[in-house]
C-alpha positions in Angstrom: -11.3 14.1 8.7 -8.9 15.6 11.1 -7.4 12.1 11.7 -5.9 12.6 7.7 -4.5 16.2 8.5 -3.0 15.6 11.5 -1.7 12.3 10.1 -0.3 14.5 7.2 1.3 17.1 9.3 2.8 14.2 11.4 4.2 12.3 8.5 6.1 16.0 7.0 7.2 17.3 10.1 8.4 14.0 12.2 7.5 16.1 15.1 6.2 13.7 17.0 3.9 14.5 20.2 4.8 12.5 23.8 2.2 10.1 23.8 0.1 10.0 27.2 0.7 6.6 27.8 3.9 3.9 28.2 4.6 1.3 25.8 1.9 2.6 22.6 2.7 1.6 19.5 1.9 0.6 15.9 4.2 -1.5 13.4 3.8 -2.0 10.2 4.3 -5.5 9.0 4.1 -8.0 5.8 3.9 -5.1 3.4 2.8 -6.8 0.0 2.6 -4.2 -3.3 3.7 -4.9 -6.5 7.1 -3.4 -7.8 5.2 -2.8 -11.3 1.9 -1.9 -11.9 0.2 -1.5 -15.7 -1.5 2.0 -16.4 -4.9 0.6 -17.5 -5.0 -1.9 -14.4 -3.9 1.1 -11.6 -6.2 3.7 -13.2 -9.3 1.5 -13.4 -9.3 -1.4 -11.2 -6.4 -0.2 -8.8 -3.3 -1.5 -7.3 -3.8 -4.1 -4.3 -1.5 -3.3 -1.4 -1.7 -5.4 2.1 -0.1 -5.0 4.8 -0.9 -6.0 8.8 -1.0 -3.5 11.8 0.6 -4.8 15.3 -0.5 -2.7 17.8 0.1 -2.6 21.8 -1.6 -0.6 24.7 -4.6 1.0 23.1 -6.6 3.2 25.8 -10.4 3.6 25.8 -11.5 5.9 23.4 -8.4 5.6 21.1 -8.4 4.2 18.0 -6.0 2.4 15.2 -6.1 5.1 11.9 -3.8 4.0 8.8 -3.5 5.3 5.2 -1.2 4.9 2.1 0.0 8.3 1.0 2.2 10.0 -1.8 5.8 11.0 -0.2 5.5 13.7 -2.3 1.8 15.3 -0.9 1.1 13.2 1.9 -2.2 13.1 0.8 -4.3 10.0 1.2 -4.6 8.2 -2.4 -7.7 7.7 -3.9 -9.2 4.1 -3.5 -10.6 1.9 -1.0 -9.7 -0.5 2.2 -11.2 -3.1 4.3 -9.5 -4.2 7.6 -10.2 -7.2 9.3 -10.9 -8.8 11.9 -12.5 -4.9 12.8 -14.1 -3.2 9.9 -13.0 0.4 9.0 -15.2 3.3 10.7 -14.6 6.0 8.4 -13.8 5.4 4.6 -13.9 8.5 2.2 -13.4 7.0 -1.1 -9.7 7.3 -0.2 -7.2 4.6 1.2 -7.4 5.7 4.9 -9.5 3.7 7.7 -9.9 4.3 11.3 -10.4 1.0 13.1 -11.7 0.8 16.6 -10.4 -2.6 17.8 -12.0 -4.8 20.3 -8.8 -5.4 22.2 -5.9 -2.9 23.8 -3.2 -4.8 21.9 -3.1 -7.5 18.6 -3.1 -6.9 15.1 -5.4 -5.8 12.1 -5.1 -6.9 8.3 -5.3 -4.4 5.9 -6.1 -4.9 2.2 -6.1 -1.2 0.6 -6.9 -0.8 -3.7 -5.1 2.6 -4.4 -5.9 4.0 -7.7 -2.5 5.3 -9.9 -3.9 7.5 -12.1 -1.0 8.3 -14.6 2.1 6.4 -15.9 5.0 7.4 -13.4 6.9 6.0 -10.7 5.0 6.1 -7.2 6.8 6.8 -4.1 4.6 5.7 -1.5 4.2 5.5 2.6 1.8 3.1 4.6 1.7 4.8 7.7 -0.7 4.0 10.8 -1.2 5.2 14.4 -3.4 5.7 17.3 -6.0 8.7 17.2 -7.5 10.1 20.5 -11.3 10.4 21.0 -11.0 13.5 19.5 -9.3 11.6 16.1 -5.8 13.7 16.9 -2.9 11.9 16.3 -1.0 10.6 19.3 2.5 11.2 17.6 4.9 8.6 19.8 2.7 5.4 18.0 2.9 6.2 14.4 4.8 3.7 11.9 5.6 3.7 8.7 7.1 2.0 5.6 8.2 3.3 2.6 7.6 1.4 -0.8 7.5 2.5 -4.3 4.9 1.2 -7.2 5.9 1.9 -11.2 2.8 2.5 -13.4 3.9 2.3 -16.9 1.9 1.4 -20.4 3.9 -1.7 -20.6 2.7 -5.0 -19.3 5.4 -7.5 -18.2 5.4 -11.0 -19.9 7.6 -13.5 -18.0 8.7 -17.2 -20.1 10.2 -19.8 -18.1 11.6 -22.6 -20.5 14.1 -25.2 -19.7 17.8 -24.1 -20.7 18.1 -26.0 -23.7 14.8 -24.5 -25.2 14.4 -21.2 -27.0 11.1 -19.3 -27.2 9.9 -16.4 -29.7 8.0 -13.7 -29.2 6.7 -11.6 -32.2 9.3 -13.0 -33.8 12.0 -11.7 -31.9 14.2 -14.9 -30.4 14.5 -15.3 -26.5 17.3 -16.5 -24.3 16.5 -19.6 -22.9 15.9 -20.2 -18.9 13.1 -17.4 -17.8 13.0 -14.0 -19.3 10.5 -11.1 -18.7 9.9 -9.0 -21.5 7.9 -5.5 -21.3 5.1 -5.6 -24.0 2.4 -2.9 -25.1 -1.2 -4.2 -24.6 -2.6 -6.2 -27.3 -2.0 -9.6 -29.2 1.0 -11.0 -29.5 2.5 -14.0 -31.0 4.6 -16.8 -28.1 6.4 -19.5 -29.9 8.1 -22.6 -27.8 9.1 -25.3 -29.8 
């Protein structure tokens, strides 16, 4: 748990402690997260967020820590996480993970399932960095990427038809081409001639 406290403090204060080793770093690459999620899915099954952590010069006794936090509270979200090729050593039913890779440099692929319980815009941050054998964060190795997920009670329906064709949803004509319509969950009538 101490690595989370260190990670939270570091992100909040952005006061990095110099690393004891040269050329140590983490980078978050290829973050994939939906811009929109229906509330009934986000609060029950969760929303999948994936990214890759590239790391360099991990020293003996150090590990790679990662989490998804809200920028408002800097607290790891409820959920779970898997890492590949190395497994998470610690998971506490939240979106955080410590991995002890087998090599000093490489990549870890992270798959988070985060629970977003209410309809709102979530301002989130993926963070990664090295922790030492005492699970204290090595500040100069921290990287982060901000992203947003909008959770609301609507689902989005996207209809694509040729330009010469019109469609209708619940009796309302839609323009031709591709159109995205927010709908309340339930049964709807879609017509395409």
